C-alpha positions as CSV (number, residue, x, y, z in Angstrom):
1,X,-18.2,-4.5,-58.1
2,X,-16.3,-7.8,-58.2
3,X,-14.6,-9.3,-55.1
4,X,-11.1,-8.2,-56.1
5,X,-12.1,-4.5,-56.4
6,X,-14.1,-4.7,-53.1
7,X,-11.1,-6.1,-51.3
8,X,-8.9,-3.4,-52.7
9,X,-11.2,-0.5,-51.8
10,X,-12.3,-1.8,-48.4
11,X,-9.0,-3.2,-47.2
12,X,-10.7,-6.5,-46.3
13,X,-9.1,-9.5,-48.1
14,X,-11.0,-11.6,-50.6
15,X,-10.4,-14.6,-48.3
16,X,-12.1,-12.8,-45.4
17,X,-15.0,-11.7,-47.6
18,X,-15.5,-15.4,-48.5
19,X,-15.3,-16.3,-44.8
20,X,-18.0,-13.7,-44.0
21,X,-20.1,-15.2,-46.7
22,X,-19.7,-18.7,-45.4
23,X,-20.9,-17.5,-42.0
24,X,-23.9,-15.8,-43.5
25,X,-22.6,-12.5,-42.4
26,X,-22.4,-11.0,-45.9
27,X,-24.0,-12.2,-49.1
28,X,-23.2,-10.6,-52.4
29,X,-26.3,-9.1,-54.0
30,X,-25.7,-10.8,-57.3
31,X,-23.6,-12.8,-59.7
32,X,-22.1,-12.0,-63.1
33,X,-22.9,-14.1,-66.1
34,X,-19.7,-16.0,-65.4
35,X,-20.7,-16.7,-61.8
36,X,-18.4,-14.2,-60.1
37,X,-19.6,-12.5,-57.0
38,X,-20.9,-9.0,-57.5
39,X,-21.3,-6.6,-54.6
40,X,-23.7,-3.6,-54.6
41,X,-23.3,-0.3,-52.8
42,X,-25.4,-1.7,-49.9
43,X,-23.1,-4.7,-49.6
44,X,-20.1,-2.3,-49.4
45,X,-21.8,-0.4,-46.6
46,X,-22.4,-3.7,-44.7
47,X,-18.7,-4.5,-45.0
48,X,-17.8,-1.2,-43.4
49,X,-20.4,-1.8,-40.7
50,X,-18.9,-5.2,-40.0
51,X,-15.4,-3.8,-39.8
52,X,-16.5,-1.0,-37.5
53,X,-18.1,-3.4,-35.1
54,X,-15.0,-5.7,-35.2
55,X,-12.9,-2.7,-34.2
56,X,-15.0,-2.5,-31.0
57,X,-14.0,-6.1,-30.1
58,X,-17.3,-7.8,-31.1
59,X,-17.2,-11.4,-32.3
60,X,-18.5,-12.2,-35.8
61,X,-21.5,-13.9,-34.2
62,X,-22.3,-10.8,-32.2
63,X,-21.8,-8.6,-35.3
64,X,-24.4,-10.8,-37.1
65,X,-26.9,-10.3,-34.3
66,X,-26.2,-6.6,-34.2
67,X,-26.9,-6.2,-37.9
68,X,-29.8,-8.6,-38.4
69,X,-31.7,-8.9,-35.2
70,X,-34.2,-6.0,-34.8
71,X,-34.6,-6.8,-31.1
72,X,-30.9,-6.5,-30.5
73,X,-30.1,-3.6,-28.0
74,X,-26.7,-2.0,-28.5
75,X,-26.5,-0.6,-24.9
76,X,-26.4,-4.1,-23.3
77,X,-23.7,-5.2,-25.7
78,X,-21.6,-2.0,-25.2
79,X,-21.9,-2.5,-21.4
80,X,-20.7,-6.0,-21.8
81,X,-17.8,-4.9,-24.0
82,X,-16.8,-2.4,-21.4
83,X,-16.7,-5.0,-18.7
84,X,-14.8,-7.5,-20.9
85,X,-12.3,-4.7,-21.8
86,X,-11.7,-3.8,-18.1
87,X,-11.1,-7.5,-17.3
88,X,-8.7,-7.9,-20.2
89,X,-6.8,-4.7,-19.2
90,X,-6.6,-5.9,-15.6
91,X,-5.3,-9.3,-16.7
92,X,-2.7,-7.6,-19.0
93,X,-1.6,-5.2,-16.3
94,X,-1.2,-8.1,-13.9
95,X,0.9,-9.9,-16.4
96,X,3.0,-6.8,-17.0
97,X,3.5,-6.3,-13.3
98,X,4.6,-10.0,-12.9
99,X,7.1,-9.6,-15.8
100,X,8.5,-6.4,-14.4
101,X,9.1,-8.0,-11.0
102,X,10.8,-11.0,-12.6
103,X,13.0,-8.6,-14.5
104,X,13.8,-6.6,-11.3
105,X,15.0,-9.9,-9.7
106,X,17.6,-10.1,-12.4
107,X,17.4,-13.8,-12.9
108,X,20.5,-15.4,-14.4
109,X,18.8,-18.5,-15.9
110,X,15.4,-20.1,-16.4
111,X,15.6,-21.8,-13.0
112,X,15.8,-18.4,-11.4
113,X,12.8,-17.3,-13.4
114,X,10.8,-20.3,-12.3
115,X,11.7,-19.7,-8.6
116,X,10.6,-16.1,-8.8
117,X,7.3,-17.1,-10.4
118,X,6.8,-19.7,-7.7
119,X,7.5,-17.0,-5.0
120,X,5.1,-14.5,-6.5
121,X,2.4,-17.2,-6.7
122,X,2.9,-18.2,-3.1
123,X,2.7,-14.5,-2.0
124,X,-0.7,-14.3,-3.6
125,X,-1.9,-17.7,-2.2
126,X,-5.2,-17.8,-0.2
127,X,-3.3,-19.9,2.4
128,X,-1.7,-17.8,5.2
129,X,0.8,-20.6,5.8
130,X,1.9,-20.5,2.2
131,X,2.3,-16.7,2.2
132,X,4.3,-16.9,5.4
133,X,6.6,-19.6,4.0
134,X,7.1,-17.5,0.9
135,X,8.1,-14.5,3.1
136,X,10.5,-16.5,5.2
137,X,12.0,-18.1,2.0
138,X,12.9,-14.7,0.6
139,X,16.3,-14.8,2.3
140,X,17.4,-17.5,-0.3
141,X,19.8,-17.1,-3.1
142,X,17.3,-15.9,-5.7
143,X,16.8,-12.1,-5.5
144,X,13.2,-11.2,-4.4
145,X,11.3,-8.4,-6.0
146,X,11.0,-5.8,-3.3
147,X,7.9,-4.3,-4.9
148,X,6.1,-7.6,-4.4
149,X,7.0,-7.7,-0.8
150,X,5.8,-4.2,-0.2
151,X,2.5,-4.8,-2.0
152,X,2.0,-8.0,0.0
153,X,2.7,-6.4,3.4
154,X,0.4,-3.5,2.7
155,X,-2.5,-5.9,2.0
156,X,-1.7,-8.6,4.6
157,X,-4.2,-8.9,7.5
158,X,-2.8,-12.0,9.1
159,X,-0.4,-10.8,11.9
160,X,2.0,-13.7,11.6
161,X,2.3,-13.3,7.8
162,X,2.7,-9.6,8.2
163,X,5.5,-10.1,10.7
164,X,7.3,-12.4,8.3
165,X,6.9,-9.9,5.5
166,X,8.2,-7.0,7.6
167,X,11.2,-9.2,8.5
168,X,11.8,-9.9,4.8
169,X,11.7,-6.3,3.9
170,X,14.0,-5.3,6.7
171,X,16.6,-7.7,5.3
172,X,16.1,-6.4,1.8
173,X,17.7,-3.0,2.5
174,X,16.0,0.4,1.9
175,X,14.7,-0.4,-1.6
176,X,11.1,-0.5,-0.4
177,X,11.0,2.6,1.8
178,X,9.8,4.9,-0.9
179,X,6.9,2.5,-1.8
180,X,6.1,2.1,1.9
181,X,6.0,5.9,2.2
182,X,3.4,6.1,-0.5
183,X,1.3,3.7,1.5
184,X,1.2,6.3,4.3
185,X,-1.1,8.4,2.1
186,X,-3.5,5.6,1.2
187,X,-7.2,6.3,1.7
188,X,-7.4,3.0,3.6
189,X,-6.5,3.4,7.3
190,X,-5.4,-0.2,7.6
191,X,-2.9,0.2,4.7
192,X,-1.5,3.4,6.3
193,X,-1.0,1.6,9.6
194,X,0.7,-1.4,7.9
195,X,3.0,1.0,6.0
196,X,4.2,2.8,9.1
197,X,4.6,-0.4,11.1
198,X,6.8,-1.8,8.3
199,X,8.8,1.4,8.1
200,X,9.4,1.2,11.8
201,X,11.2,-2.1,11.4
202,X,13.2,-1.0,8.4
203,X,16.8,-0.1,9.2
204,X,18.8,2.9,7.9
205,X,18.7,6.6,7.4
206,X,16.1,6.5,4.6
207,X,13.5,4.8,6.8
208,X,14.2,7.2,9.6
209,X,13.7,10.1,7.2
210,X,10.3,8.6,6.1
211,X,9.3,8.2,9.7
212,X,10.2,11.8,10.4
213,X,7.9,12.8,7.6
214,X,5.2,10.6,9.1
215,X,5.1,12.7,12.2
216,X,3.1,15.3,10.2
217,X,0.7,12.7,8.9
218,X,-3.0,13.5,9.3
219,X,-3.6,10.0,10.8
220,X,-3.0,10.0,14.5
221,X,-2.3,6.2,14.4
222,X,0.5,6.8,11.8
223,X,2.0,9.6,13.9
224,X,1.9,7.4,17.0
225,X,3.8,4.5,15.4
226,X,6.3,6.9,13.8
227,X,6.9,8.6,17.1
228,X,7.5,5.3,19.0
229,X,9.9,4.1,16.3
230,X,11.8,7.4,16.2
231,X,12.0,7.5,20.0
232,X,13.9,4.2,20.0
233,X,16.1,5.6,17.3
234,X,17.0,8.6,19.4
235,X,15.2,11.2,17.3
236,X,14.1,14.1,19.6
237,X,11.6,15.4,17.0
238,X,9.3,12.6,18.3
239,X,9.0,14.2,21.8
240,X,5.8,16.3,21.2
241,X,3.9,13.4,19.6
242,X,5.0,11.0,22.4
243,X,3.7,13.5,25.0
244,X,0.4,13.8,23.1
245,X,0.1,10.0,23.2
246,X,0.5,10.0,27.0
247,X,-2.2,12.7,27.3
248,X,-4.5,10.8,25.0
249,X,-3.9,7.5,26.7
250,X,-2.9,5.8,23.4
251,X,0.0,3.4,23.9
252,X,1.0,5.8,26.7
253,X,3.2,3.2,28.5
254,X,5.2,2.7,25.3
255,X,5.4,6.4,24.8
256,X,6.7,7.0,28.3
257,X,9.3,4.3,27.7
258,X,10.4,6.0,24.5
259,X,10.7,9.3,26.3
260,X,12.9,7.7,29.0
261,X,15.1,6.3,26.3
262,X,15.4,9.7,24.6
263,X,16.2,11.3,27.9
264,X,18.7,8.8,29.2
265,X,20.8,8.0,26.1
266,X,23.6,10.6,25.8
267,X,25.1,8.6,22.9
268,X,22.2,9.5,20.6
269,X,20.6,12.6,22.1
270,X,22.1,16.0,23.0
271,X,22.2,17.1,26.7
272,X,19.1,19.2,26.4
273,X,16.8,16.3,25.5
274,X,16.0,15.5,29.1
275,X,15.2,19.1,29.9
276,X,13.0,19.4,26.8
277,X,11.1,16.3,27.7
278,X,10.7,17.4,31.3
279,X,9.5,20.8,30.3
280,X,7.0,19.3,27.9
281,X,5.5,17.0,30.5
282,X,5.4,19.7,33.2
283,X,3.7,22.2,30.8
284,X,1.0,19.7,30.0
285,X,0.5,18.9,33.7
286,X,0.0,22.6,34.3
287,X,-2.4,23.0,31.4
288,X,-5.9,23.9,32.7
289,X,-7.7,21.6,30.2
290,X,-5.7,18.5,31.0
291,X,-8.0,16.0,32.7
292,X,-7.2,14.1,35.9
293,X,-6.4,10.7,34.3
294,X,-4.1,12.3,31.8
295,X,-2.3,14.2,34.6
296,X,-1.7,11.0,36.4
297,X,-0.2,9.4,33.3
298,X,2.0,12.5,32.7
299,X,3.2,12.3,36.3
300,X,4.1,8.6,35.9
301,X,6.0,9.5,32.8
302,X,8.3,11.7,34.8
303,X,9.7,8.7,36.6
304,X,12.7,8.0,34.5
305,X,13.4,11.5,33.3
306,X,16.6,12.9,34.9
307,X,17.3,16.5,36.0
308,X,16.3,19.1,38.5
309,X,13.3,20.2,36.4
310,X,11.6,16.9,37.1
311,X,12.7,16.8,40.8
312,X,11.2,20.3,41.4
313,X,8.1,19.4,39.5
314,X,7.6,16.3,41.6
315,X,7.9,18.3,44.9
316,X,5.2,20.6,43.7
317,X,3.0,17.7,42.4
318,X,3.2,15.9,45.7
319,X,1.1,18.7,47.1
320,X,-1.3,18.6,44.1
321,X,-5.1,18.9,44.7
322,X,-5.7,15.7,42.8
323,X,-5.0,12.9,45.2
324,X,-3.8,10.4,42.6
325,X,-1.3,12.9,41.2
326,X,0.0,13.8,44.6
327,X,0.4,10.2,45.7
328,X,2.2,9.3,42.4
329,X,4.5,12.2,42.7
330,X,5.4,11.5,46.4
331,X,6.1,7.8,45.5
332,X,8.4,8.9,42.6
333,X,10.2,11.3,44.9
334,X,11.0,8.5,47.3
335,X,12.3,6.4,44.5
336,X,14.6,9.2,43.3
337,X,15.9,9.8,46.8
338,X,16.7,6.1,47.2
339,X,18.9,6.1,44.1
């Protein structure tokens, strides 16, 4: 079969067939009397083998080894191809992500594009100072891709850089709240904590709603951050979690402060909030399994909660069998009488 017919039947151009020959990859079995290349059935099979291996991403040199070297092991080559393909896909996905973020910034000219590219590169810098400068510069005229800020804050371990990124996100509106909420379900504890810390600094109803959802999170750290943030926002749903934090001794002082804000801010909480807090604290004090240190913390948390429920409870607690509880309650009673 002459080269033209081979090219027509195989789909490989005559030019490529000559290139294969020049590389020693394919040699026609014979020549016609006029000197034209003549390909046998075995040559045709080799062409199809070459094209099959090319479809896997092998180079022509690798194909030559695969076909001619009896010591060649396909498993090693396939493993290497898998690795290279993963690397290529990762690089393409990274490029696609960068392009989408540039597009999301809605640049008006090439100068804007270059500024966004520089910002994204700085966010990914190994230098904490460069990352922090990038976060602080996000308040400039060029729109910043919120997705990039969220991704950066969720992976950031430097507290100063993380603070700058949270500030930048808070200024960006509520566009990143949904992505941050996804971070609350991350399998990595540090990512979940960064997500809820950032949500806590995000303004608006959307962030508050996400923090409400976080009160049901399986991670106690996430629930704690959410409860503290909601307490400062006047959301009474945080009360049970704040009381649990006092019992557990985890950020108990902050939790007590949040309860006092909820109880004493009539502009944001209904009249029954103080009674609800007081009842919750008193119930935990009376619980038989609550240990002595936790009972002291609960008693201390009653200090700034108004209402007769607390006053009556402090009178009873001043006679408590645990000396630390009794002394704390008596001291708080004196303070209330002096007001």
